[in-house]
SEBA-721617 format. One line per 3 residues: number of its first residue (from 1); for each residue x, y negated, z negated of C-alpha. Coordinates in nm, 4 decimals, m for minus. Layout:
BEGIN
NUM) X,Y,Z | ...
end
This chain:
BEGIN
1) 0.0000,0.0000,0.0000 | 0.2750,m0.2390,m0.0888 | 0.4407,m0.1845,0.2476
4) 0.1141,m0.2514,0.4303 | 0.0563,m0.5664,0.2246 | 0.4002,m0.6984,0.3061
7) 0.3388,m0.6412,0.6782 | 0.0042,m0.8222,0.6648 | 0.1625,m1.1090,0.4761
10) 0.4369,m1.1406,0.7366 | 0.1785,m1.1584,1.0151 | m0.0139,m1.4298,0.8334
13) 0.3016,m1.6408,0.8055 | 0.3663,m1.6135,1.1801 | 0.0078,m1.7074,1.2706
16) 0.0212,m2.0050,1.0336 | 0.3360,m2.1334,1.2033 | 0.1819,m2.1055,1.5500
19) m0.1245,m2.2988,1.4403 | 0.0504,m2.5928,1.2791 | m0.0631,m2.9525,1.2988
22) 0.0979,m3.2504,1.4720 | 0.0254,m3.6218,1.4662 | 0.0570,m3.9045,1.7143
25) 0.0469,m4.2754,1.6423 | 0.0574,m4.5665,1.8814 | m0.0462,m4.9196,1.9658
28) m0.2241,m5.0904,2.2562 | m0.0637,m5.4180,2.3679 | m0.1947,m5.6786,2.6101
31) m0.0129,m5.7068,2.9439 | 0.3494,m5.6371,2.8546 | 0.5967,m5.5212,2.5944
34) 0.5936,m5.7787,2.3193 | 0.2375,m5.8800,2.4086 | m0.0342,m5.9220,2.1426
37) m0.2196,m5.6129,2.0097 | m0.5594,m5.5329,2.1604 | m0.8603,m5.4458,1.9472
40) m1.1691,m5.2424,2.0411 | m0.9949,m5.0201,2.2964 | m1.1317,m4.6662,2.3147
43) m0.8523,m4.4079,2.2956 | m0.9084,m4.0334,2.3186 | m0.7061,m3.7209,2.3858
46) m0.7691,m3.3566,2.4625 | m0.8134,m3.1810,2.1272 | m0.7728,m3.5159,1.9493
49) m1.0211,m3.7265,1.7570 | m1.1454,m4.0191,1.9725 | m1.1177,m4.3594,1.8078
52) m1.1062,m4.7308,1.8824 | m0.8186,m4.9626,1.8021 | m0.8472,m5.2107,1.5189
55) m0.7309,m5.5702,1.5081 | m0.3683,m5.4492,1.4969 | m0.4167,m5.2491,1.8201
58) m0.3139,m4.9252,1.6499 | m0.4537,m4.5742,1.6965 | m0.3677,m4.2303,1.5572
61) m0.4515,m3.8673,1.6279 | m0.4106,m3.5363,1.4497 | m0.3811,m3.2198,1.6580
64) m0.4547,m2.9188,1.4322 | m0.3330,m2.6593,1.6833 | m0.0373,m2.8413,1.8377
67) 0.3296,m2.8616,1.7423 | 0.5967,m3.1264,1.7971 | 0.7244,m3.0914,2.1517
70) 0.3817,m3.0052,2.2947 | 0.2388,m3.2328,2.5624 | m0.0882,m3.4253,2.5346
73) m0.2570,m3.6792,2.7604 | m0.4294,m3.9911,2.6342 | m0.7377,m4.1452,2.7893
76) m0.7687,m4.5219,2.7413 | m1.0848,m4.7157,2.8223 | m1.1830,m5.0818,2.8047
79) m1.4270,m5.2429,3.0462 | m1.2481,m5.4517,3.3104 | m0.9011,m5.3373,3.2029
82) m0.6474,m5.0851,3.3358 | m0.3319,m4.9245,3.1964 | m0.0055,m5.0792,3.3165
85) 0.2241,m4.7907,3.2188 | m0.0194,m4.5127,3.3124 | 0.2633,m4.2649,3.3646
88) 0.3294,m4.2794,2.9893 | m0.0225,m4.1631,2.9032 | 0.1200,m3.8111,2.9082
91) 0.3192,m3.7777,2.5875 | 0.5342,m3.5304,2.4016 | 0.4232,m3.4973,2.0406
94) 0.7009,m3.6259,1.8121 | 0.8400,m3.4551,1.5035 | 0.7976,m3.7839,1.3164
97) 0.4977,m3.9864,1.4434 | 0.6256,m4.3028,1.2742 | 0.9721,m4.2899,1.4283
100) 0.8660,m4.3565,1.7885 | 0.5004,m4.4604,1.8208 | 0.3411,m4.4605,2.1642
103) 0.3093,m4.8018,2.3293 | 0.0364,m4.8426,2.5896 | m0.0005,m5.1641,2.7903
106) m0.3424,m5.2802,2.9049 | m0.4224,m5.5670,3.1423 | m0.7090,m5.6989,3.3512
109) m0.7645,m5.5056,3.6733 | m0.6410,m5.7850,3.8986 | m0.3189,m5.8263,3.6990
112) m0.1989,m5.4664,3.7124 | 0.0603,m5.4948,3.9889 | 0.2179,m5.8095,3.8449
115) 0.2285,m5.6682,3.4906 | 0.3702,m5.3381,3.6202 | 0.6417,m5.5352,3.8001
118) 0.7342,m5.7083,3.4718 | 0.7336,m5.3744,3.2892 | 0.9569,m5.1884,3.5358
121) 1.1942,m5.4811,3.5610 | 1.2287,m5.5018,3.1823 | 1.2927,m5.1274,3.1524
124) 1.5516,m5.1425,3.4308 | 1.7270,m5.4369,3.2676 | 1.7414,m5.2495,2.9362
127) 1.9116,m4.9572,3.1122 | 2.1472,m5.1926,3.2978 | 2.2462,m5.3735,2.9772
130) 2.3143,m5.0384,2.8108 | 2.5320,m4.9316,3.1063 | 2.7186,m5.2626,3.0917
133) 2.7726,m5.2333,2.7140 | 2.9084,m4.8802,2.7467 | 3.1356,m4.9607,3.0409
136) 3.2592,m5.2782,2.8714 | 3.3563,m5.0822,2.5604 | 3.5396,m4.8314,2.7790
139) 3.7268,m5.1146,2.9540 | 3.8776,m5.2877,2.6493 | 4.2262,m5.2792,2.8048
142) 4.1043,m5.3713,3.1525 | 4.2316,m5.6730,3.3436 | 4.0299,m5.9923,3.3807
145) 3.9585,m5.8973,3.7422 | 3.8174,m5.5593,3.6375 | 3.5959,m5.7191,3.3720
148) 3.4757,m5.9762,3.6262 | 3.3909,m5.6928,3.8664 | 3.1918,m5.5212,3.5924
151) 2.9926,m5.8407,3.5266 | 2.9290,m5.8750,3.8982 | 2.8048,m5.5154,3.9157
154) 2.5669,m5.5837,3.6267 | 2.4257,m5.8914,3.8013 | 2.3912,m5.7059,4.1328
157) 2.2176,m5.4158,3.9592 | 1.9695,m5.6559,3.7989 | 1.8926,m5.8216,4.1320
160) 1.8403,m5.4823,4.2953 | 1.6276,m5.3647,4.0006 | 1.4045,m5.6718,4.0268
163) 1.3273,m5.5888,4.3897 | 1.2849,m5.2178,4.3149 | 1.0346,m5.3091,4.0408
166) 0.8132,m5.4705,4.3037 | 0.7971,m5.1440,4.4985 | 0.7390,m4.9345,4.1848
169) 0.4543,m5.1635,4.0813 | 0.2705,m5.1005,4.4091 | 0.2370,m4.7275,4.3459
172) m0.1112,m4.6135,4.2540 | m0.1700,m4.4020,3.9418 | m0.1622,m4.0284,4.0064
175) m0.0019,m4.0572,4.3493 | 0.3304,m3.8913,4.2729 | 0.4745,m3.5447,4.2234
178) 0.5192,m3.3746,3.8869 | 0.8973,m3.3953,3.9370 | 0.8765,m3.7721,3.9887
181) 0.6518,m3.8220,3.6868 | 0.8807,m3.6200,3.4593 | 1.1872,m3.8172,3.5691
184) 1.0060,m4.1504,3.5396 | 0.8924,m4.0756,3.1847 | 1.2488,m3.9905,3.0873
187) 1.3722,m4.3160,3.2412 | 1.1083,m4.5216,3.0591 | 1.2150,m4.3531,2.7330
190) 1.5712,m4.4731,2.7975 | 1.6980,m4.1268,2.8995 | 1.8486,m4.2129,3.2387
193) 2.1011,m3.9283,3.2410 | 1.8278,m3.6719,3.1708 | 1.6116,m3.8252,3.4427
196) 1.8965,m3.7874,3.6929 | 1.9447,m3.4233,3.5898 | 1.5735,m3.3700,3.6606
199) 1.6173,m3.5280,4.0042 | 1.9142,m3.3101,4.0944 | 2.0251,m3.2740,4.4543
202) 1.9007,m2.9174,4.4933 | 1.5456,m2.9960,4.3787 | 1.5240,m3.3028,4.6028
205) 1.6538,m3.1118,4.9059 | 1.3908,m2.8447,4.8421 | 1.1241,m3.1145,4.8163
208) 1.2346,m3.2689,5.1472 | 1.2466,m2.9295,5.3177 | 0.8986,m2.8412,5.1923
211) 0.7689,m3.1764,5.3186 | 0.9060,m3.1123,5.6691 | 0.7596,m2.7601,5.6775
214) 0.4236,m2.8555,5.5289 | 0.1240,m2.8478,5.7614 | m0.1803,m2.8854,5.5393
217) m0.0724,m3.1933,5.3438 | 0.2365,m3.3060,5.5344 | 0.1829,m3.6791,5.4745
220) 0.1315,m3.6380,5.0982 | 0.4313,m3.4036,5.0636 | 0.6548,m3.6409,5.2594
223) 0.5470,m3.9405,5.0511 | 0.6183,m3.7501,4.7274 | 0.9634,m3.6435,4.8484
226) 1.0505,m4.0013,4.9500 | 0.9313,m4.1330,4.6128 | 1.1575,m3.8898,4.4286
229) 1.4642,m3.9839,4.6378 | 1.3949,m4.3548,4.5904 | 1.3565,m4.3140,4.2139
232) 1.6917,m4.1345,4.2001 | 1.8503,m4.4195,4.3959 | 1.7077,m4.6742,4.1537
235) 1.8321,m4.4798,3.8504 | 2.1801,m4.4554,3.9993 | 2.1691,m4.8313,4.0582
238) 2.1055,m4.9081,3.6903 | 2.4229,m4.7090,3.6172 | 2.6199,m4.9172,3.8732
241) 2.6709,m4.6024,4.0847 | 2.6020,m4.7910,4.4043 | 2.7663,m4.5476,4.6485
244) 2.5724,m4.2553,4.4997 | 2.2557,m4.4657,4.5152 | 2.3172,m4.5270,4.8857
247) 2.3344,m4.1491,4.9423 | 2.0021,m4.1081,4.7624 | 1.8444,m4.3773,4.9816
250) 1.9815,m4.1931,5.2824 | 1.8155,m3.8767,5.1484 | 1.4804,m4.0584,5.1567
253) 1.5412,m4.1765,5.5143 | 1.6533,m3.8282,5.6248 | 1.3286,m3.6872,5.4838
256) 1.1360,m3.9175,5.7175 | 1.3435,m4.1392,5.9513 | 1.0248,m4.3219,6.0534
259) 0.9305,m4.4164,5.6957 | 0.8872,m4.7926,5.6768 | 0.9059,m4.7801,5.2959
262) 1.2353,m4.5868,5.2869 | 1.4044,m4.8141,5.5411 | 1.2718,m5.1293,5.3744
265) 1.3809,m5.0255,5.0238 | 1.7264,m4.9312,5.1526 | 1.7533,m5.2730,5.3197
268) 1.6592,m5.4537,4.9969 | 1.9197,m5.2528,4.8044 | 2.1949,m5.3533,5.0473
271) 2.0832,m5.7166,5.0527 | 2.1126,m5.7447,4.6737 | 2.4642,m5.5984,4.6939
274) 2.5586,m5.8486,4.9679 | 2.6101,m5.5634,5.2146 | 2.4688,m5.7836,5.4855
277) 2.5365,m5.5711,5.7944 | 2.3705,m5.2619,5.6482 | 2.0816,m5.4708,5.5173
280) 2.0245,m5.6342,5.8554 | 2.0336,m5.3028,6.0391 | 1.7828,m5.1461,5.7963
283) 1.5487,m5.4489,5.8096 | 1.5552,m5.4494,6.1891 | 1.4693,m5.0772,6.1891
286) 1.1916,m5.1412,5.9377 | 1.0565,m5.4309,6.1449 | 1.0576,m5.2177,6.4594
289) 0.8678,m4.9368,6.2828 | 0.6207,m5.1725,6.1142 | 0.5357,m5.3492,6.4427
292) 0.4949,m5.0165,6.6212 | 0.2640,m4.8824,6.3487 | 0.0693,m5.2073,6.3277
295) 0.1629,m5.2490,5.9623 | 0.1264,m5.6252,5.9206 | 0.2129,m5.6158,5.5491
298) 0.5580,m5.4628,5.5964 | 0.6105,m5.6703,5.9125 | 0.5693,m5.9897,5.7103
301) 0.7935,m5.8639,5.4290 | 1.0670,m5.7536,5.6679 | 1.0540,m6.0883,5.8499
304) 1.0693,m6.2770,5.5205 | 1.3677,m6.0801,5.3912 | 1.5520,m6.1008,5.7220
307) 1.5000,m6.4758,5.7041 | 1.6470,m6.4810,5.3525 | 1.9440,m6.2911,5.4932
310) 1.9793,m6.5479,5.7716 | 1.9616,m6.8290,5.5185 | 2.2358,m6.6697,5.3048
313) 2.4537,m6.6335,5.6152 | 2.4025,m6.9962,5.7195 | 2.1689,m6.9288,6.0110
316) 1.9046,m7.1883,5.9184 | 1.7154,m7.1935,6.2496 | 1.6855,m6.8144,6.2618
319) 1.5735,m6.8232,5.8973 | 1.3078,m7.0858,5.9750 | 1.1710,m6.8813,6.2631
322) 1.1452,m6.5707,6.0412 | 0.9837,m6.7538,5.7493 | 0.7292,m6.9217,5.9771
325) 0.6277,m6.5945,6.1434 | 0.6016,m6.4235,5.8026 | 0.3855,m6.7124,5.6791
328) 0.1591,m6.6894,5.9838 | 0.1022,m6.3150,5.9329 | 0.0473,m6.3548,5.5570
331) m0.2109,m6.6277,5.6173 | m0.3979,m6.4026,5.8609 | m0.3965,m6.1188,5.6080
334) m0.5065,m6.3542,5.3293 | m0.8117,m6.4625,5.5276 | m0.9343,m6.1027,5.5189
337) m0.8126,m6.0133,5.1697 | m0.7105,m6.3221,4.9681 | m0.6648,m6.1337,4.6407
340) m0.4017,m5.9101,4.7991 | m0.2151,m6.1582,5.0211 | m0.2439,m6.5145,4.8887
343) 0.0634,m6.4472,4.6743 | 0.2644,m6.3656,4.9896 | 0.1473,m6.6926,5.1455
346) 0.2656,m6.8891,4.8415 | 0.6029,m6.7161,4.8385 | 0.6567,m6.7757,5.2098
349) 0.5746,m7.1447,5.1598 | 0.8192,m7.1564,4.8702 | 1.0952,m7.0023,5.0849
352) 1.0331,m7.2524,5.3631 | 1.0374,m7.5362,5.1107 | 1.3743,m7.4172,4.9801
355) 1.5069,m7.4184,5.3363 | 1.3657,m7.7659,5.4009 | 1.5274,m7.8952,5.0839
358) 1.8662,m7.7467,5.1792 | 1.8395,m7.9314,5.5129 | 1.7422,m8.2571,5.3387
361) 1.3855,m8.2486,5.4769 | 1.2547,m8.3649,5.1428 | 0.8999,m8.4652,5.2370
364) 0.8422,m8.1426,5.4283 | 0.9779,m7.9453,5.1314 | 0.7568,m8.1315,4.8842
367) 0.4405,m8.0660,5.0877 | 0.5147,m7.6931,5.1092 | 0.5932,m7.6713,4.7383
370) 0.2639,m7.8434,4.6645 | 0.0747,m7.6034,4.8925 | 0.2391,m7.3104,4.7133
373) 0.1570,m7.4687,4.3762 | m0.2088,m7.5031,4.4728 | m0.2263,m7.1309,4.5558
376) m0.0479,m7.0271,4.2366 | m0.2890,m7.2420,4.0341 | m0.5880,m7.0765,4.2057
379) m0.4461,m6.7342,4.1295 | m0.3689,m6.8353,3.7711 | m0.7304,m6.9414,3.7118
382) m0.8377,m6.5794,3.7685 | m0.5301,m6.4089,3.6266 | m0.3352,m6.6487,3.4023
385) m0.1085,m6.3847,3.2513 | 0.0074,m6.2776,3.5957 | 0.0562,m6.6140,3.7687
388) 0.1120,m6.8932,3.5162 | 0.4842,m6.8231,3.5356 | 0.4778,m6.8879,3.9124
391) 0.2941,m7.2157,3.8487 | 0.5614,m7.3263,3.6006 | 0.8502,m7.2220,3.8235
394) 0.7050,m7.4068,4.1240 | 0.6504,m7.7192,3.9127 | 1.0165,m7.6962,3.8173
397) 1.1166,m7.6733,4.1872 | 0.9075,m7.9813,4.2623 | 1.0703,m8.1665,3.9724
400) 1.4191,m8.0906,4.1044 | 1.3198,m8.2245,4.4471 | 1.1588,m8.5385,4.3017
403) 1.4691,m8.6018,4.0928 | 1.6833,m8.5923,4.4076 | 1.4518,m8.8592,4.5489
406) 1.4906,m9.0722,4.2321 | 1.1175,m9.0472,4.1623 | 1.1814,m9.0259,3.7913
409) 0.8342,m9.0626,3.6449 | 0.6907,m8.7989,3.8802 | 0.9882,m8.5800,3.7909
412) 0.9150,m8.6235,3.4216 | 0.5496,m8.5318,3.4725 | 0.6391,m8.2132,3.6631
415) 0.9053,m8.1093,3.4095 | 0.6673,m8.1639,3.1179 | 0.3900,m7.9646,3.2860
418) 0.6350,m7.6828,3.3524 | 0.7659,m7.6935,2.9945 | 0.4120,m7.6837,2.8521
421) 0.3363,m7.3613,3.0406 | 0.6663,m7.1989,2.9464 | 0.5958,m7.2799,2.5794
424) 0.2522,m7.1137,2.6054 | 0.4040,m6.8062,2.7677 | 0.6838,m6.7926,2.5086
427) 0.4337,m6.7937,2.2216 | 0.2937,m6.4657,2.3551 | 0.6217,m6.3138,2.4675
430) 0.9301,m6.4989,2.3407 | 1.1790,m6.2351,2.4579 | 1.0954,m6.3012,2.8209
433) 1.0071,m6.6715,2.8295 | 1.2098,m6.8505,2.5594 | 1.5056,m6.8930,2.7941
436) 1.2801,m7.0784,3.0403 | 1.1673,m7.3106,2.7586 | 1.5306,m7.3903,2.6815
439) 1.6223,m7.4473,3.0471 | 1.3254,m7.6824,3.0879 | 1.4247,m7.8740,2.7752
442) 1.7768,m7.9110,2.9121 | 1.6472,m8.0419,3.2467 | 1.4159,m8.2886,3.0763
445) 1.6970,m8.4019,2.8451 | 1.9269,m8.4684,3.1420 | 1.6560,m8.6907,3.2913
448) 1.6032,m8.8701,2.9587 | 1.9777,m8.9249,2.9228 | 1.9931,m9.0736,3.2721
451) 1.7123,m9.3140,3.1775 | 1.8863,m9.4091,2.8527 | 1.6250,m9.2389,2.6318
454) 1.9078,m9.1051,2.4242 | 1.7237,m9.0160,2.1024 | 1.4676,m8.8136,2.2975
457) 1.7403,m8.6459,2.5024 | 1.9284,m8.5575,2.1834 | 1.6215,m8.3855,2.0340
460) 1.5613,m8.1905,2.3545 | 1.9256,m8.0794,2.3806 | 1.9176,m7.9816,2.0127
463) 1.6111,m7.7625,2.0581 | 1.7525,m7.6039,2.3733 | 2.0815,m7.5324,2.1962
466) 1.9051,m7.3675,1.9030 | 1.7141,m7.1361,2.1380 | 2.0210,m7.0418,2.3410
469) 2.2227,m6.9731,2.0247 | 1.9533,m6.7285,1.9086 | 1.9412,m6.5615,2.2494
472) 2.3220,m6.5416,2.2672 | 2.3349,m6.3479,1.9402 | 2.1406,m6.0672,2.1092
475) 2.2812,m6.1009,2.4613 | 2.6083,m6.2990,2.4577 | 2.7096,m6.2058,2.8127
478) 2.3888,m6.3586,2.9462 | 2.3505,m6.6687,2.7283 | 2.6892,m6.7850,2.5973
481) 2.7472,m6.9928,2.9103 | 2.4189,m7.1743,2.8392 | 2.5301,m7.2431,2.4821
484) 2.8531,m7.3993,2.6090 | 2.6708,m7.6065,2.8728 | 2.4203,m7.7500,2.6238
487) 2.6999,m7.8249,2.3756 | 2.8786,m8.0171,2.6494 | 2.5621,m8.2117,2.7389
490) 2.4909,m8.2874,2.3745 | 2.8479,m8.4124,2.3249 | 2.8027,m8.6614,2.6084
493) 2.4957,m8.8068,2.4340 | 2.6730,m8.8213,2.0968 | 2.9679,m9.0005,2.2554
496) 2.7429,m9.2649,2.4098 | 2.5677,m9.3109,2.0741 | 2.9078,m9.3507,1.9048
499) 2.8854,m9.0263,1.7034 | 3.2470,m8.9520,1.7858 | 3.3107,m8.6771,1.5299
502) 3.0001,m8.4856,1.6391 | 3.0916,m8.5284,2.0062 | 3.4470,m8.4074,1.9427
505) 3.3243,m8.0945,1.7613 | 3.0743,m8.0153,2.0361 | 3.3303,m8.0576,2.3149
508) 3.5751,m7.8383,2.1194 | 3.3174,m7.5628,2.0681 | 3.2082,m7.5786,2.4315
511) 3.5734,m7.5575,2.5406 | 3.6325,m7.2524,2.3210 | 3.3337,m7.0695,2.4739
514) 3.4271,m7.1646,2.8308 | 3.7827,m7.0386,2.7679 | 3.6470,m6.7032,2.6467
517) 3.4214,m6.6757,2.9504 | 3.7075,m6.7745,3.1825 | 3.9179,m6.4868,3.0548
520) 3.6593,m6.2477,3.1998 | 3.5556,m6.4440,3.5102 | 3.8113,m6.7183,3.5794
523) 3.6788,m6.8139,3.9223 | 3.3435,m6.9053,3.7723 | 3.4394,m7.0695,3.4433
526) 3.7839,m7.2290,3.4824 | 3.6304,m7.5387,3.6494 | 3.4070,m7.5760,3.3401
529) 3.7169,m7.5504,3.1210 | 3.8766,m7.8294,3.3264 | 3.5678,m8.0520,3.3097
532) 3.5396,m8.0123,2.9330 | 3.9117,m8.0826,2.8896 | 3.8654,m8.3990,3.0953
535) 3.5775,m8.5247,2.8792 | 3.7590,m8.4329,2.5582 | 4.0619,m8.6290,2.6804
538) 3.8492,m8.9376,2.7490 | 3.7153,m8.9135,2.3929 | 4.0648,m8.8671,2.2481
541) 4.1946,m9.1633,2.4457 | 3.9134,m9.3843,2.3142 | 4.0148,m9.2870,1.9606
544) 4.3833,m9.3498,2.0331 | 4.4840,m8.9812,2.0253 | 4.6966,m9.0339,2.3347
547) 4.9168,m8.7250,2.3114 | 4.6153,m8.4921,2.2702 | 4.4431,m8.6667,2.5607
550) 4.7488,m8.6337,2.7849 | 4.7880,m8.2637,2.7040 | 4.4201,m8.1937,2.7836
553) 4.4378,m8.3850,3.1142 | 4.7536,m8.2068,3.2226 | 4.5863,m7.8688,3.1699
556) 4.2743,m7.9886,3.3538 | 4.4911,m8.1114,3.6428 | 4.6674,m7.7748,3.6732
559) 4.3310,m7.6013,3.7031 | 4.1874,m7.8508,3.9537 | 4.5008,m7.8385,4.1723
562) 4.4789,m7.4604,4.1854 | 4.1180,m7.4716,4.2992 | 4.1759,m7.7631,4.5381
565) 4.4258,m7.5552,4.7356 | 4.1426,m7.3222,4.8368 | 3.8519,m7.5660,4.8345
568) 3.9769,m7.9250,4.8789 | 3.6337,m8.0572,4.9762 | 3.4944,m7.9709,4.6340
571) 3.7927,m8.0211,4.4027 | 4.0245,m8.2842,4.5547 | 3.8231,m8.5689,4.4057
574) 3.8696,m8.4098,4.0603 | 4.2460,m8.3939,4.1166 | 4.2528,m8.7642,4.2106
577) 4.0376,m8.8683,3.9128 | 4.2510,m8.6810,3.6589 | 4.5734,m8.8205,3.8076
580) 4.4325,m9.1709,3.7778 | 4.3424,m9.1095,3.4136 | 4.6940,m8.9844,3.3423
583) 4.8391,m9.3034,3.4905 | 4.6492,m9.5086,3.2312 | 4.8366,m9.3263,2.9544
586) 5.1874,m9.4074,3.0683
end
């Protein structure tokens, strides 16, 4: 009997383990990561207890017959709203539900693509910053040139990721393979290496082969294979593995040489890496395919991006022709479907305005900016969270143009309107928008300084500096240059207001930061070192510190002469000015 009892007991223990319980906790946020919590959202799950979120946006489930590591799928409902990160509705139950709660983003139906673009861009930037941090730590003994190359790779990866986010945001929920979804979830959880293992070469080749051999659902299979290749390329890009990424893009094109999407995405990738010949060739192929297939959407996008390429390569007339044709097509599409294409119209107008401004066609540029602004404002009335940023950015562009025309009061009005919007956006999501608040404050302060409103300018510079200092603590590589720039600007105001000690300290701190930055990227920051040395010397001379002033000017002169050898048009005037200042000290 005792033996039988012990066997029964052992079986009970095993059954109890198999039927354990697991919990899941999470929160619903509005629009984007860092957005406010959303109340009264219905959340349910298979085998879970349905509930609605409270004022804090939180929800929780208990799964009596599930264990950590099991997969569940959430269902989220709120009238008029859709899930931004729908691919993360499928979740792995955690061992500790409080350690990593689920975060679900909800937005209005018309805002989904824009909010998804923000989400994918943010996630890509997080991965890029992590890659940069790791590579920077590994390169402690690297030369300044190697560190500068690493910074350039980070910036190129972020540009490419921003464009890739636009394509990712266009994908409809449920329209991808299981392989793609698994890899994407790993990426969004910050597990890029694991995502790349999932998208290994063998699996992708099999997917491409199956797509080519498929008869029943050939189009769907091909689209899924291309998606998987493109995702792998994007993941390799966030790790700065650009050559490997190019091979992955080529895998997508090999799967379907006539794919407009694959050719277009490959072109964008090359454009962001300044590989102009490859970008041009891919855009021209994309344009040819899009025209042949009657795909007006991709035709307009290819024309627009080719025009941007022409503009970057100093082909202004070719750029104008491309922008104008893209604008014409986008306007035709917008007449039929304004919700889908008015944004493209506004962006094409903005690109043409930029070109007009670069060619000193100021009135033409202003009119196009104002047309773009009108569209962005119309879009923002319906979907403020998606388009208010575009309104603010366009107002800023108009302000810059008005300032060049010395229309100071109109400039001030545009800057203030832009700043007001950026402040509103920053209240909801400071991590994304605080830097724009600080930049706007700096621009407004420069205008106030020019108009001798020095107390106002000082307050604006002070606020901008405080924001950039806070941002630089978290991301010094991105924001330290802004800290130094604002310190320099603030020092100029303090000098004019006869606060000499404060000005001297600010110039000194700015100089220290610019020197540190110049060690990593001398070509970018040495001219700033020279300019700050020049201004510090002028201050020292005014306070009769002649030897310190002379020493600073001599160092500034050495820097300017070096740069003037390669670019006399830009730097020769600086050489002459510093030499003249040195003569006054003899």
